[in-house]
C-alpha positions in Angstrom: -12.6 21.1 15.8 -12.4 24.8 16.3 -11.3 25.8 19.8 -10.8 22.2 20.9 -8.4 21.7 23.7 -5.9 18.9 23.3 -4.4 17.2 26.4 -1.7 14.6 26.7 -0.6 12.3 29.5 -1.9 9.2 31.3 -4.6 11.2 33.2 -6.1 12.7 30.0 -9.7 11.8 29.1 -10.0 9.4 26.1 -11.4 11.9 23.6 -10.6 12.5 20.0 -7.3 14.3 19.6 -5.9 13.5 23.0 -2.6 11.7 23.4 -2.4 8.9 25.8 -0.3 5.8 26.6 -1.8 2.9 24.7 -2.2 1.0 28.0 -4.8 3.6 29.1 -6.8 3.7 25.9 -10.0 1.6 26.0 -10.3 -1.5 23.7 -11.9 -0.9 20.3 -10.7 2.7 20.1 -9.2 3.9 16.8 -5.9 5.6 17.2 -3.2 7.0 15.0 0.4 8.2 15.2 1.4 5.4 17.5 4.9 4.9 18.9 6.6 1.6 18.2 9.1 2.2 21.1 8.3 4.6 24.0 9.5 8.1 23.1 10.2 7.6 19.4 7.6 10.2 18.3 5.1 8.0 16.5 5.7 5.6 13.6 2.5 3.6 13.0 -0.8 4.7 11.2 0.3 8.2 10.0 -0.9 8.1 6.4 -4.0 9.9 5.4 -7.2 8.1 6.5 -5.3 5.3 8.3 -5.8 4.2 11.9 -4.8 1.3 14.2 -7.3 -0.3 16.6 -6.7 -1.3 20.2 -7.6 -5.0 20.5 -6.6 -6.1 23.9 -4.4 -5.3 27.0 -2.2 -8.1 28.4 0.4 -8.0 31.2 2.3 -4.8 30.3 1.6 -5.0 26.6 -1.2 -3.8 24.3 -2.3 -5.6 21.1 -3.0 -3.3 18.1 -4.5 -4.2 14.8 -2.5 -2.3 12.2 -3.9 -0.7 8.9 -2.5 -3.7 7.0 -4.6 -6.1 9.1 -1.7 -7.6 11.0 -1.4 -7.4 14.8 1.4 -6.1 16.9 2.1 -6.1 20.6 3.5 -2.8 22.1 4.5 -1.7 25.5 1.8 0.0 27.5 3.9 3.2 27.8 3.9 3.8 24.0 1.7 6.8 23.2 -0.9 7.2 20.6 -3.4 9.9 19.4 -7.0 9.0 19.6 -8.8 9.4 16.3 -8.3 8.8 12.6 -5.9 10.8 10.3 -7.9 13.1 8.0 -8.0 13.1 4.2 -9.2 9.5 3.9 -10.3 9.8 0.2 -7.1 11.5 -1.0 -5.8 8.5 -3.0 -9.1 8.0 -4.8 -8.7 11.3 -6.8 -7.4 10.5 -10.3 -4.2 12.1 -11.7 -5.3 14.7 -14.2 -1.8 15.3 -15.7 1.0 13.0 -16.5 3.5 15.3 -14.7 1.6 15.0 -11.4 1.8 11.2 -11.6 5.5 11.4 -12.5 6.2 13.6 -9.5 4.3 11.2 -7.3 6.2 8.1 -8.5 9.7 9.7 -8.7 10.6 9.5 -5.0 9.3 6.0 -4.8 11.8 4.8 -7.4 9.1 3.2 -9.6 9.7 2.9 -13.4 7.2 5.2 -15.1 6.1 5.6 -17.8 6.2 2.0 -18.9 7.4 1.6 -22.5 6.0 -1.2 -24.6 8.5 -3.8 -25.7 7.6 -3.4 -29.4 8.4 0.3 -29.2 12.0 -0.5 -28.2 15.0 -1.4 -30.4 15.8 -5.1 -30.7 18.8 -4.8 -28.5 16.6 -3.6 -25.6 13.7 -6.1 -25.7 12.9 -9.4 -27.4 9.7 -7.8 -28.9 11.6 -4.8 -30.3 13.0 -3.9 -33.7 11.5 -3.8 -37.2 9.7 -1.0 -39.0 6.2 -2.1 -38.3 4.8 -2.4 -34.8 4.2 -6.0 -33.9 6.1 -8.5 -31.7 7.3 -10.6 -34.6 7.2 -13.8 -32.5 4.8 -15.3 -30.0 4.5 -13.2 -26.9 3.9 -16.2 -24.6 6.9 -17.7 -22.8 7.3 -20.8 -20.7 7.5 -20.6 -17.0 10.9 -22.2 -17.2 12.3 -19.5 -19.5 15.4 -17.8 -18.2 15.2 -14.2 -17.0 15.8 -11.7 -19.8 13.6 -13.7 -22.1 10.7 -13.8 -19.7 8.7 -10.9 -21.1 5.2 -10.8 -22.4 2.6 -13.3 -21.3 4.4 -15.5 -18.8 3.0 -19.1 -18.7 -0.2 -18.0 -20.5 -2.8 -20.7 -20.5 -4.3 -19.5 -23.7 -3.4 -16.9 -26.3 -5.1 -16.0 -29.6 -8.6 -16.6 -30.7 -10.6 -19.1 -28.6 -11.8 -22.1 -30.5 -15.5 -22.6 -30.9 -16.7 -25.5 -28.7 -19.0 -28.1 -30.2 -21.5 -29.2 -27.6 -22.3 -32.9 -27.6 -25.3 -34.1 -25.7 
């Protein structure tokens, strides 16, 4: 908020934006930028829209519920910021250009764009090769197939047209 004062320390009030040790934060409070070890600067719940929740205080430790749903026990002296990180709906906005998606996936090391096997040469993929674009062989493979051949529909229960069932009563 505009002209809001932020305070930090164990004597600070538990208001949004203040930084307190997790041992002093009331149960049920949503916090972000939480330290895993005292003094490490904050490692937990820093992504947009994420938060951790204080669940319980026990003998020098505090239990937090993480954004993933798992729980973790931290020392009471670890600090956290009360509130939720802004920009919660950021990931719901679609990519309008291929270059934006490529730039987003590049530092993550993900393979993109994904090339169809039939568009490759035969040396690069079992479905590749040939002048016309079809797999040339069934795309279903067994679950016991060795790696390298295990492409396409792995252990598919059904492929092709479904048979018409005749009802007997």
